[in-house]
C-alpha angles and dihedrals in degrees: 000000000000123000117256126232107238106183150352134221129176123220116219120195113223139180095229120016095201092050092046090048090055091050093049091046100042100033104029104028099242122148129214112258096173135001127186112214132349111298089024118255090186128021142185115206132182144191120186104319096337122098131182133189118221111207127178113253088233088071096049128085090201097061132223131333099001099122130100133178135185116220121193114220135180097228118026094181093048091050091049092052091049093049093048090050087056090052096254115154113231110214097191139016156297087231136150108232132207093250092062102262131118108214147180127185134206129191121207121224090270095052099257111146130226114186116191119200144175131181116269107245113249115264117253 
């Protein structure tokens, strides 16, 4: 019997963990699940069922702002409205795309990209 995959979490490299934590909390509605140190030098944040790790770029061989994730949501426009109300800049969308998804995208202050999408309802 093969082992099952039971979860997923992306790791974003950031310039300043505390500043990034403030952005994700205040502009995207995430909450701190775990912080290492005070102020935190590594953090795990979550919103609903999505968690992200924030790691200082100094600990990453790939450098700063090179990460991207795709998050499925149930209401792209409602999410967009909520993010805009929190002062979050939307870098793309909302737009219906040729592959059947409606999407928006947000970049954090370090350039990491979060794309949020939902299937476009069938016409008719």
